[in-house]
C-alpha positions, 0 to 999 in steps of 0.5 A: 460526519462520520470517522473512519476507525482506522487512520494512517500516518507518515510517523506516529505511534501507529503500526509501521506497514513499511521495510522498515517496520512489518515488510509484509505489508511493504508494497516490496513484499506484497506479491500479486497473484502474478508473482510480482510485488505491488511496487513492481505493478505500480512503478512498472505498469501503472506508471508506464516505466517498464509495463509487464516488468520488474524494473521498479526503479525505472518509474521510482519518483517520476510521474506516470507516462499517461494521464491516470489516476494514480491513487485509484489505481494503487488502491485497487493493487492493494485490494487485490492483494488484501483479497488474496490475503485475508488472514494477513488482514485480520492480523493488520486489523488486530495490530491497528487496533492494538497501535491507536488504530493507526497505520503509518509508513515512514517512506511515503513521501505523497499521498501514495502510502500503503499505510493509507491504502491498508487504512482505507481497506480495513474501514471497508471491511 
């Protein structure tokens, strides 16, 4: 059994990837190629509450309107962002190493977590 080099947590001694920490790695600040944030893409498009729009509050805390694997879709958004931001990903790797190889997201109340997504991406590169 192998273990991943990078881990994620809601709390702890990791590097905080949220608006309460390094906002560059927050879903609200991570901007996709079309100019919308990952949060807008996830709440509006993936969950179906304002497809193509920016009113992310409509979907926040609600289940998706269609049958979709939310984790796969969320991870795909972060992968696209990471591919478009290689310098930030290199910086994040170094920051994570300096913080026990752990990324945290104190706002994640479910398995949909930017720290989880970013840790998984770091583990595949």
